[in-house]
N, CA, C and O atoms as a printed pandas DataFrame, in Angstrom:
     atom_number atom_name residue_name chain_id  residue_number  x_coord  y_coord  z_coord
0              1         N          UNK        A               1  -34.208  -10.236   -2.525
1              2        CA          UNK        A               1  -34.811   -9.401   -1.483
2              3         C          UNK        A               1  -35.321   -8.149   -2.093
3              4         O          UNK        A               1  -34.590   -7.498   -2.839
4              5         N          UNK        A               2  -36.544   -7.769   -1.817
5              6        CA          UNK        A               2  -37.067   -6.510   -2.232
6              7         C          UNK        A               2  -36.643   -5.409   -1.212
7              8         O          UNK        A               2  -36.414   -5.689   -0.036
8              9         N          UNK        A               3  -36.552   -4.194   -1.695
9             10        CA          UNK        A               3  -36.126   -3.105   -0.769
10            11         C          UNK        A               3  -37.304   -2.667    0.138
11            12         O          UNK        A               3  -37.099   -1.966    1.129
12            13         N          UNK        A               4  -38.518   -3.083   -0.209
13            14        CA          UNK        A               4  -39.641   -2.869    0.702
14            15         C          UNK        A               4  -40.749   -3.882    0.350
15            16         O          UNK        A               4  -40.736   -4.445   -0.744
16            17         N          UNK        A               5  -41.656   -4.106    1.219
17            18        CA          UNK        A               5  -42.800   -4.968    0.938
18            19         C          UNK        A               5  -43.747   -4.332   -0.039
19            20         O          UNK        A               5  -44.187   -3.200    0.163
20            21         N          UNK        A               6  -44.071   -5.049   -1.104
21            22        CA          UNK        A               6  -44.989   -4.494   -2.130
22            23         C          UNK        A               6  -46.428   -4.941   -1.707
23            24         O          UNK        A               6  -46.639   -5.970   -1.065
24            25         N          UNK        A               7  -47.373   -4.094   -2.115
25            26        CA          UNK        A               7  -48.747   -4.411   -1.757
26            27         C          UNK        A               7  -49.377   -5.333   -2.792
27            28         O          UNK        A               7  -50.497   -5.804   -2.600
28            29         N          UNK        A               8  -48.677   -5.590   -3.872
29            30        CA          UNK        A               8  -49.149   -6.538   -4.903
30            31         C          UNK        A               8  -48.060   -7.601   -5.144
31            32         O          UNK        A               8  -46.886   -7.360   -4.861
32            33         N          UNK        A               9  -48.450   -8.771   -5.664
33            34        CA          UNK        A               9  -47.440   -9.792   -5.958
34            35         C          UNK        A               9  -46.406   -9.256   -6.985
35            36         O          UNK        A               9  -46.770   -8.499   -7.886
36            37         N          UNK        A              10  -45.171   -9.635   -6.851
37            38        CA          UNK        A              10  -44.103   -9.278   -7.768
38            39         C          UNK        A              10  -43.393  -10.538   -8.271
39            40         O          UNK        A              10  -43.175  -11.481   -7.511
40            41         N          UNK        A              11  -43.035  -10.542   -9.559
41            42        CA          UNK        A              11  -42.313  -11.651  -10.122
42            43         C          UNK        A              11  -41.056  -11.125  -10.818
43            44         O          UNK        A              11  -41.017   -9.999  -11.315
44            45         N          UNK        A              12  -40.037  -11.976  -10.835
45            46        CA          UNK        A              12  -38.746  -11.672  -11.560
46            47         C          UNK        A              12  -38.176  -12.945  -12.084
47            48         O          UNK        A              12  -38.168  -13.951  -11.375
48            49         N          UNK        A              13  -37.693  -12.943  -13.316
49            50        CA          UNK        A              13  -37.080  -14.135  -13.901
50            51         C          UNK        A              13  -35.620  -14.333  -13.412
51            52         O          UNK        A              13  -34.947  -13.364  -13.063
52            53         N          UNK        A              14  -35.155  -15.562  -13.393
53            54        CA          UNK        A              14  -33.755  -15.837  -13.006
54            55         C          UNK        A              14  -33.197  -16.889  -13.939
55            56         O          UNK        A              14  -33.942  -17.695  -14.494
56            57         N          UNK        A              15  -31.888  -16.882  -14.111
57            58        CA          UNK        A              15  -31.182  -17.908  -14.883
58            59         C          UNK        A              15  -29.785  -17.996  -14.374
59            60         O          UNK        A              15  -29.171  -16.990  -14.021
60            61         N          UNK        A              16  -29.255  -19.260  -14.335
61            62        CA          UNK        A              16  -27.885  -19.496  -13.959
62            63         C          UNK        A              16  -27.036  -19.568  -15.241
63            64         O          UNK        A              16  -27.528  -19.893  -16.321
64            65         N          UNK        A              17  -25.752  -19.253  -15.077
65            66        CA          UNK        A              17  -24.804  -19.399  -16.223
66            67         C          UNK        A              17  -23.445  -19.749  -15.660
67            68         O          UNK        A              17  -23.146  -19.427  -14.510
68            69         N          UNK        A              18  -22.633  -20.394  -16.445
69            70        CA          UNK        A              18  -21.274  -20.729  -16.059
70            71         C          UNK        A              18  -20.533  -19.435  -15.801
71            72         O          UNK        A              18  -20.767  -18.433  -16.476
72            73         N          UNK        A              19  -19.629  -19.454  -14.812
73            74        CA          UNK        A              19  -18.816  -18.239  -14.542
74            75         C          UNK        A              19  -17.825  -18.031  -15.621
75            76         O          UNK        A              19  -17.634  -18.884  -16.487
76            77         N          UNK        A              20  -17.171  -16.866  -15.573
77            78        CA          UNK        A              20  -16.154  -16.536  -16.518
78            79         C          UNK        A              20  -14.773  -16.915  -16.076
79            80         O          UNK        A              20  -14.578  -17.361  -14.945
80            81         N          UNK        A              21  -13.844  -16.753  -16.921
81            82        CA          UNK        A              21  -12.438  -17.004  -16.581
82            83         C          UNK        A              21  -12.106  -18.451  -16.458
83            84         O          UNK        A              21  -12.900  -19.305  -16.853
84            85         N          UNK        A              22  -10.972  -18.752  -15.927
85            86        CA          UNK        A              22  -10.446  -20.138  -15.870
86            87         C          UNK        A              22  -11.102  -20.961  -14.785
87            88         O          UNK        A              22  -10.997  -22.187  -14.813
88            89         N          UNK        A              23  -11.775  -20.339  -13.828
89            90        CA          UNK        A              23  -12.392  -21.110  -12.717
90            91         C          UNK        A              23  -13.938  -21.127  -12.849
91            92         O          UNK        A              23  -14.660  -21.037  -11.856
92            93         N          UNK        A              24  -14.411  -21.244  -14.083
93            94        CA          UNK        A              24  -15.840  -21.315  -14.216
94            95         C          UNK        A              24  -16.410  -22.701  -13.895
95            96         O          UNK        A              24  -15.827  -23.728  -14.247
96            97         N          UNK        A              25  -17.563  -22.702  -13.218
97            98        CA          UNK        A              25  -18.185  -23.962  -12.918
98            99         C          UNK        A              25  -18.916  -24.518  -14.134
99           100         O          UNK        A              25  -19.334  -23.743  -14.994
100          101         N          UNK        A              26  -19.078  -25.786  -14.228
101          102        CA          UNK        A              26  -19.828  -26.390  -15.342
102          103         C          UNK        A              26  -21.176  -26.853  -14.813
103          104         O          UNK        A              26  -21.285  -27.375  -13.703
104          105         N          UNK        A              27  -22.230  -26.644  -15.659
105          106        CA          UNK        A              27  -23.561  -26.990  -15.228
106          107         C          UNK        A              27  -24.078  -28.135  -16.079
107          108         O          UNK        A              27  -23.648  -28.377  -17.207
108          109         N          UNK        A              28  -25.040  -28.831  -15.456
109          110        CA          UNK        A              28  -25.818  -29.855  -16.156
110          111         C          UNK        A              28  -27.298  -29.412  -16.089
111          112         O          UNK        A              28  -27.714  -28.821  -15.093
112          113         N          UNK        A              29  -28.047  -29.676  -17.082
113          114        CA          UNK        A              29  -29.478  -29.307  -17.053
114          115         C          UNK        A              29  -30.320  -30.412  -16.462
115          116         O          UNK        A              29  -31.548  -30.338  -16.519
116          117         N          UNK        A              30  -29.706  -31.437  -15.896
117          118        CA          UNK        A              30  -30.478  -32.482  -15.258
118          119         C          UNK        A              30  -30.974  -33.560  -16.222
119          120         O          UNK        A              30  -31.585  -34.535  -15.783
120          121         N          UNK        A              31  -30.728  -33.411  -17.510
121          122        CA          UNK        A              31  -31.136  -34.394  -18.510
122          123         C          UNK        A              31  -29.882  -35.148  -19.054
123          124         O          UNK        A              31  -28.802  -34.561  -19.128
124          125         N          UNK        A              32  -30.013  -36.334  -19.402
125          126        CA          UNK        A              32  -28.889  -37.048  -19.988
126          127         C          UNK        A              32  -27.960  -37.466  -18.852
127          128         O          UNK        A              32  -28.327  -37.444  -17.677
128          129         N          UNK        A              33  -26.717  -37.854  -19.254
129          130        CA          UNK        A              33  -25.746  -38.356  -18.297
130          131         C          UNK        A              33  -24.791  -37.213  -17.923
131          132         O          UNK        A              33  -24.068  -36.700  -18.777
132          133         N          UNK        A              34  -24.793  -36.816  -16.635
133          134        CA          UNK        A              34  -23.884  -35.754  -16.226
134          135         C          UNK        A              34  -22.471  -36.146  -16.241
135          136         O          UNK        A              34  -22.128  -37.295  -15.964
136          137         N          UNK        A              35  -21.636  -35.214  -16.561
137          138        CA          UNK        A              35  -20.164  -35.435  -16.513
138          139         C          UNK        A              35  -19.663  -35.445  -15.078
139          140         O          UNK        A              35  -20.298  -34.819  -14.229
140          141         N          UNK        A              36  -18.589  -36.102  -14.761
141          142        CA          UNK        A              36  -18.065  -36.079  -13.401
142          143         C          UNK        A              36  -17.511  -34.713  -13.011
143          144         O          UNK        A              36  -17.187  -34.459  -11.851
144          145         N          UNK        A              37  -17.411  -33.850  -14.006
145          146        CA          UNK        A              37  -16.903  -32.482  -13.675
146          147         C          UNK        A              37  -18.002  -31.427  -13.627
147          148         O          UNK        A              37  -17.711  -30.241  -13.476
148          149         N          UNK        A              38  -19.251  -31.839  -13.751
149          150        CA          UNK        A              38  -20.334  -30.853  -13.596
150          151         C          UNK        A              38  -20.423  -30.461  -12.143
151          152         O          UNK        A              38  -20.273  -31.303  -11.258
152          153         N          UNK        A              39  -20.672  -29.171  -11.887
153          154        CA          UNK        A              39  -20.601  -28.620  -10.549
154          155         C          UNK        A              39  -21.913  -28.186   -9.973
155          156         O          UNK        A              39  -22.036  -28.042   -8.756
156          157         N          UNK        A              40  -22.912  -27.968  -10.822
157          158        CA          UNK        A              40  -24.254  -27.577  -10.367
158          159         C          UNK        A              40  -25.245  -27.844  -11.410
159          160         O          UNK        A              40  -24.894  -28.044  -12.573
160          161         N          UNK        A              41  -26.537  -27.855  -11.020
161          162        CA          UNK        A              41  -27.603  -28.065  -11.962
162          163         C          UNK        A              41  -28.117  -26.646  -12.397
163          164         O          UNK        A              41  -28.589  -25.855  -11.581
164          165         N          UNK        A              42  -28.002  -26.391  -13.666
165          166        CA          UNK        A              42  -28.474  -25.084  -14.209
166          167         C          UNK        A              42  -29.933  -24.955  -13.937
167          168         O          UNK        A              42  -30.661  -25.944  -13.847
168          169         N          UNK        A              43  -30.368  -23.696  -13.804
169          170        CA          UNK        A              43  -31.758  -23.437  -13.486
170          171         C          UNK        A              43  -32.241  -22.145  -14.135
171          172         O          UNK        A              43  -31.502  -21.164  -14.208
172          173         N          UNK        A              44  -33.490  -22.150  -14.608
173          174        CA          UNK        A              44  -34.133  -20.877  -15.036
174          175         C          UNK        A              44  -35.572  -20.928  -14.529
175          176         O          UNK        A              44  -36.116  -22.016  -14.337
176          177         N          UNK        A              45  -36.159  -19.841  -14.322
177          178        CA          UNK        A              45  -37.546  -19.809  -13.867
178          179         C          UNK        A              45  -37.959  -18.451  -13.433
179          180         O          UNK        A              45  -37.363  -17.445  -13.818
180          181         N          UNK        A              46  -38.984  -18.422  -12.629
181          182        CA          UNK        A              46  -39.599  -17.180  -12.109
182          183         C          UNK        A              46  -39.671  -17.192  -10.587
183          184         O          UNK        A              46  -40.192  -18.141  -10.001
184          185         N          UNK        A              47  -39.164  -16.168   -9.951
185          186        CA          UNK        A              47  -39.295  -16.018   -8.526
186          187         C          UNK        A              47  -40.550  -15.208   -8.283
187          188         O          UNK        A              47  -40.758  -14.182   -8.932
188          189         N          UNK        A              48  -41.391  -15.648   -7.362
189          190        CA          UNK        A              48  -42.658  -14.961   -7.042
190          191         C          UNK        A              48  -42.661  -14.456   -5.596
191          192         O          UNK        A              48  -42.534  -15.245   -4.660
192          193         N          UNK        A              49  -42.805  -13.151   -5.417
193          194        CA          UNK        A              49  -42.870  -12.513   -4.128
194          195         C          UNK        A              49  -44.376  -12.249   -3.885
195          196         O          UNK        A              49  -45.008  -11.473   -4.603
196          197         N          UNK        A              50  -44.916  -12.906   -2.871
197          198        CA          UNK        A              50  -46.366  -12.633   -2.520
198          199         C          UNK        A              50  -46.479  -11.216   -2.017
199          200         O          UNK        A              50  -45.507  -10.635   -1.533
200          201         N          UNK        A              51  -47.653  -10.669   -2.130
201          202        CA          UNK        A              51  -47.914   -9.307   -1.582
202          203         C          UNK        A              51  -47.486   -9.287   -0.089
203          204         O          UNK        A              51  -47.687  -10.263    0.634
204          205         N          UNK        A              52  -46.911   -8.190    0.337
205          206        CA          UNK        A              52  -46.491   -7.954    1.661
206          207         C          UNK        A              52  -45.319   -8.814    2.164
207          208         O          UNK        A              52  -45.123   -8.951    3.372
208          209         N          UNK        A              53  -44.533   -9.398    1.223
209          210        CA          UNK        A              53  -43.359  -10.088    1.544
210          211         C          UNK        A              53  -42.159   -9.437    0.844
211          212         O          UNK        A              53  -42.322   -8.779   -0.184
212          213         N          UNK        A              54  -40.965   -9.618    1.398
213          214        CA          UNK        A              54  -39.796   -8.987    0.753
214          215         C          UNK        A              54  -38.727   -9.990    0.486
215          216         O          UNK        A              54  -37.707   -9.587   -0.073
216          217         N          UNK        A              55  -38.830  -11.239    0.813
217          218        CA          UNK        A              55  -37.796  -12.263    0.584
218          219         C          UNK        A              55  -38.383  -13.525    0.006
219          220         O          UNK        A              55  -39.466  -13.958    0.399
220          221         N          UNK        A              56  -37.663  -14.114   -0.931
221          222        CA          UNK        A              56  -37.879  -15.492   -1.424
222          223         C          UNK        A              56  -36.538  -16.227   -1.509
223          224         O          UNK        A              56  -35.474  -15.609   -1.552
224          225         N          UNK        A              57  -36.613  -17.507   -1.531
225          226        CA          UNK        A              57  -35.373  -18.325   -1.577
226          227         C          UNK        A              57  -35.278  -18.960   -2.942
227          228         O          UNK        A              57  -36.262  -19.484   -3.462
228          229         N          UNK        A              58  -34.098  -18.915   -3.522
229          230        CA          UNK        A              58  -33.767  -19.601   -4.761
230          231         C          UNK        A              58  -32.743  -20.624   -4.414
231          232         O          UNK        A              58  -31.656  -20.302   -3.934
232          233         N          UNK        A              59  -33.101  -21.913   -4.667
233          234        CA          UNK        A              59  -32.203  -23.017   -4.361
234          235         C          UNK        A              59  -31.544  -23.534   -5.659
235          236         O          UNK        A              59  -32.251  -23.872   -6.608
236          237         N          UNK        A              60  -30.201  -23.597   -5.708
237          238        CA          UNK        A              60  -29.463  -24.153   -6.814
238          239         C          UNK        A              60  -28.776  -25.398   -6.312
239          240         O          UNK        A              60  -28.069  -25.347   -5.305
240          241         N          UNK        A              61  -28.967  -26.537   -6.999
241          242        CA          UNK        A              61  -28.358  -27.782   -6.583
242          243         C          UNK        A              61  -26.915  -27.858   -6.966
243          244         O          UNK        A              61  -26.578  -27.757   -8.146
244          245         N          UNK        A              62  -26.020  -28.040   -5.959
245          246        CA          UNK        A              62  -24.603  -28.186   -6.212
246          247         C          UNK        A              62  -24.263  -29.675   -6.354
247          248         O          UNK        A              62  -24.827  -30.491   -5.625
248          249         N          UNK        A              63  -23.387  -30.044   -7.242
249          250        CA          UNK        A              63  -23.063  -31.432   -7.475
250          251         C          UNK        A              63  -21.645  -31.707   -7.021
251          252         O          UNK        A              63  -20.695  -31.116   -7.535
252          253         N          UNK        A              64  -21.502  -32.593   -6.070
253          254        CA          UNK        A              64  -20.195  -32.903   -5.494
254          255         C          UNK        A              64  -19.478  -33.858   -6.463
255          256         O          UNK        A              64  -20.102  -34.743   -7.049
256          257         N          UNK        A              65  -18.184  -33.670   -6.621
257          258        CA          UNK        A              65  -17.406  -34.596   -7.445
258          259         C          UNK        A              65  -16.149  -34.929   -6.721
259          260         O          UNK        A              65  -15.925  -34.416   -5.625
260          261         N          UNK        A              66  -15.297  -35.782   -7.291
261          262        CA          UNK        A              66  -14.056  -36.179   -6.662
262          263         C          UNK        A              66  -12.855  -35.642   -7.431
263          264         O          UNK        A              66  -11.736  -36.118   -7.237
264          265         N          UNK        A              67  -13.078  -34.635   -8.319
265          266        CA          UNK        A              67  -12.035  -34.061   -9.120
266          267         C          UNK        A              67  -11.632  -32.741   -8.536
267          268         O          UNK        A              67  -12.470  -31.857   -8.357
268          269         N          UNK        A              68  -10.338  -32.585   -8.227
269          270        CA          UNK        A              68   -9.841  -31.282   -7.689
270          271         C          UNK        A              68   -9.864  -30.287   -8.846
271          272         O          UNK        A              68   -9.233  -30.512   -9.879
272          273         N          UNK        A              69  -10.616  -29.154   -8.661
273          274        CA          UNK        A              69  -10.729  -28.140   -9.693
274          275         C          UNK        A              69  -10.500  -26.772   -9.098
275          276         O          UNK        A              69  -10.506  -25.792   -9.843
276          277         N          UNK        A              70  -10.297  -26.645   -7.782
277          278        CA          UNK        A              70  -10.167  -25.358   -7.209
278          279         C          UNK        A              70  -11.580  -24.766   -7.039
279          280         O          UNK        A              70  -12.576  -25.324   -7.498
280          281         N          UNK        A              71  -11.615  -23.601   -6.352
281          282        CA          UNK        A              71  -12.916  -22.893   -6.197
282          283         C          UNK        A              71  -13.435  -22.519   -7.602
283          284         O          UNK        A              71  -12.636  -22.166   -8.470
284          285         N          UNK        A              72  -14.734  -22.588   -7.835
285          286        CA          UNK        A              72  -15.274  -22.328   -9.126
286          287         C          UNK        A              72  -16.480  -21.366   -8.998
287          288         O          UNK        A              72  -17.114  -21.304   -7.945
288          289         N          UNK        A              73  -16.773  -20.658  -10.023
289          290        CA          UNK        A              73  -17.866  -19.614   -9.986
290          291         C          UNK        A              73  -18.950  -19.926  -11.042
291          292         O          UNK        A              73  -18.698  -20.463  -12.121
292          293         N          UNK        A              74  -20.166  -19.547  -10.640
293          294        CA          UNK        A              74  -21.226  -19.447  -11.628
294          295         C          UNK        A              74  -22.099  -18.200  -11.276
295          296         O          UNK        A              74  -21.975  -17.658  -10.177
296          297         N          UNK        A              75  -22.923  -17.778  -12.151
297          298        CA          UNK        A              75  -23.698  -16.545  -11.967
298          299         C          UNK        A              75  -25.168  -16.830  -11.952
299          300         O          UNK        A              75  -25.653  -17.779  -12.568
300          301         N          UNK        A              76  -25.861  -15.994  -11.239
301          302        CA          UNK        A              76  -27.345  -15.961  -11.258
302          303         C          UNK        A              76  -27.787  -14.553  -11.713
303          304         O          UNK        A              76  -27.410  -13.545  -11.114
304          305         N          UNK        A              77  -28.587  -14.516  -12.778
305          306        CA          UNK        A              77  -28.985  -13.260  -13.360
306          307         C          UNK        A              77  -30.489  -13.085  -13.203
307          308         O          UNK        A              77  -31.273  -13.990  -13.490
308          309         N          UNK        A              78  -30.880  -11.869  -12.730
309          310        CA          UNK        A              78  -32.314  -11.528  -12.579
310          311         C          UNK        A              78  -32.686  -10.678  -13.760
311          312         O          UNK        A              78  -31.881   -9.867  -14.217
312          313         N          UNK        A              79  -33.936  -10.852  -14.285
313          314        CA          UNK        A              79  -34.415  -10.082  -15.422
314          315         C          UNK        A              79  -35.920  -10.012  -15.386
315          316         O          UNK        A              79  -36.558  -10.726  -14.613
316          317         N          UNK        A              80  -36.492   -9.169  -16.202
317          318        CA          UNK        A              80  -37.902   -9.097  -16.530
318          319         C          UNK        A              80  -38.777   -9.017  -15.285
319          320         O          UNK        A              80  -39.622   -9.892  -15.097
320          321         N          UNK        A              81  -38.619   -8.018  -14.432
321          322        CA          UNK        A              81  -39.511   -7.896  -13.293
322          323         C          UNK        A              81  -40.918   -7.561  -13.753
323          324         O          UNK        A              81  -41.102   -6.996  -14.831
324          325         N          UNK        A              82  -41.940   -7.917  -12.920
325          326        CA          UNK        A              82  -43.307   -7.602  -13.270
326          327         C          UNK        A              82  -43.501   -6.106  -13.314
327          328         O          UNK        A              82  -42.667   -5.329  -12.849
328          329         N          UNK        A              83  -44.629   -5.723  -13.890
329          330        CA          UNK        A              83  -44.895   -4.303  -14.147
330          331         C          UNK        A              83  -44.816   -3.361  -12.950
331          332         O          UNK        A              83  -44.589   -2.160  -13.091
332          333         N          UNK        A              84  -45.004   -3.922  -11.810
333          334        CA          UNK        A              84  -44.978   -3.054  -10.559
334          335         C          UNK        A              84  -43.624   -3.050   -9.875
335          336         O          UNK        A              84  -43.540   -2.632   -8.720
336          337         N          UNK        A              85  -42.537   -3.505  -10.544
337          338        CA          UNK        A              85  -41.235   -3.581   -9.934
338          339         C          UNK        A              85  -40.139   -3.161  -10.899
339          340         O          UNK        A              85  -40.306   -3.205  -12.118
340          341         N          UNK        A              86  -39.050   -2.766  -10.342
341          342        CA          UNK        A              86  -37.853   -2.434  -11.083
342          343         C          UNK        A              86  -36.651   -3.132  -10.468
343          344         O          UNK        A              86  -36.576   -3.281   -9.248
344          345         N          UNK        A              87  -35.722   -3.556  -11.293
345          346        CA          UNK        A              87  -34.499   -4.142  -10.763
346          347         C          UNK        A              87  -33.538   -3.027  -10.467
347          348         O          UNK        A              87  -33.506   -2.020  -11.175
348          349         N          UNK        A              88  -32.725   -3.202   -9.389
349          350        CA          UNK        A              88  -31.733   -2.226   -9.050
350          351         C          UNK        A              88  -30.497   -2.360   -9.973
351          352         O          UNK        A              88  -30.561   -2.989  -11.029
352          353         N          UNK        A              89  -29.408   -1.770   -9.554
353          354        CA          UNK        A              89  -28.217   -1.755  -10.439
354          355         C          UNK        A              89  -27.527   -3.094  -10.425
355          356         O          UNK        A              89  -26.758   -3.382  -11.342
356          357         N          UNK        A              90  -27.760   -3.925   -9.438
357          358        CA          UNK        A              90  -27.136   -5.262   -9.394
358          359         C          UNK        A              90  -28.132   -6.276   -9.872
359          360         O          UNK        A              90  -29.080   -6.569   -9.145
360          361         N          UNK        A              91  -27.974   -6.840  -11.073
361          362        CA          UNK        A              91  -28.880   -7.864  -11.596
362          363         C          UNK        A              91  -28.212   -9.217  -11.717
363          364         O          UNK        A              91  -28.876  -10.227  -11.952
364          365         N          UNK        A              92  -26.877   -9.238  -11.555
365          366        CA          UNK        A              92  -26.148  -10.485  -11.605
366          367         C          UNK        A              92  -25.295  -10.621  -10.396
367          368         O          UNK        A              92  -24.605   -9.697   -9.965
368          369         N          UNK        A              93  -25.368  -11.860   -9.836
369          370        CA          UNK        A              93  -24.528  -12.133   -8.644
370          371         C          UNK        A              93  -23.648  -13.348   -8.945
371          372         O          UNK        A              93  -24.095  -14.283   -9.610
372          373         N          UNK        A              94  -22.439  -13.342   -8.478
373          374        CA          UNK        A              94  -21.518  -14.509   -8.694
374          375         C          UNK        A              94  -21.512  -15.358   -7.444
375          376         O          UNK        A              94  -21.381  -14.851   -6.330
376          377         N          UNK        A              95  -21.654  -16.635   -7.639
377          378        CA          UNK        A              95  -21.648  -17.605   -6.573
378          379         C          UNK        A              95  -20.390  -18.420   -6.710
379          380         O          UNK        A              95  -20.078  -18.926   -7.788
380          381         N          UNK        A              96  -19.650  -18.551   -5.588
381          382        CA          UNK        A              96  -18.379  -19.349   -5.580
382          383         C          UNK        A              96  -18.671  -20.700   -4.926
383          384         O          UNK        A              96  -19.245  -20.773   -3.840
384          385         N          UNK        A              97  -18.268  -21.751   -5.607
385          386        CA          UNK        A              97  -18.367  -23.108   -5.017
386          387         C          UNK        A              97  -16.986  -23.394   -4.469
387          388         O          UNK        A              97  -16.021  -23.494   -5.227
388          389         N          UNK        A              98  -16.887  -23.523   -3.171
389          390        CA          UNK        A              98  -15.630  -23.817   -2.521
390          391         C          UNK        A              98  -15.137  -25.247   -2.834
391          392         O          UNK        A              98  -15.919  -26.194   -2.754
392          393         N          UNK        A              99  -13.904  -25.402   -3.172
393          394        CA          UNK        A              99  -13.309  -26.706   -3.445
394          395         C          UNK        A              99  -13.301  -27.555   -2.168
395          396         O          UNK        A              99  -12.866  -27.061   -1.127
396          397         N          UNK        A             100  -13.762  -28.810   -2.204
397          398        CA          UNK        A             100  -13.761  -29.669   -1.030
398          399         C          UNK        A             100  -12.993  -30.970   -1.251
399          400         O          UNK        A             100  -13.066  -31.859   -0.402
400          401         N          UNK        A             101  -12.293  -31.110   -2.307
401          402        CA          UNK        A             101  -11.530  -32.367   -2.558
402          403         C          UNK        A             101  -10.135  -32.207   -2.016
403          404         O          UNK        A             101   -9.325  -33.129   -2.115
């Protein structure tokens, strides 16, 4: 979310990464044979905010498994905003995958 609508298009890069600590989620890049313990499909790319908009949606695919692992975390990092934008103090957010087994 932008803190205000920009009059020009804005872009920002994003990347997922496995969480830290003992409850980190495991990612697959969607190529090859995924492990039964992979928890989400890793993603990198660019978010594009059209002029006069302040929200875009980033979808990360979660992978259900039958292995009890407890709640697990992964991170999404924002970087490299376009020339007309600045990132605030929070550039990394932690996403928790709730255990459902």
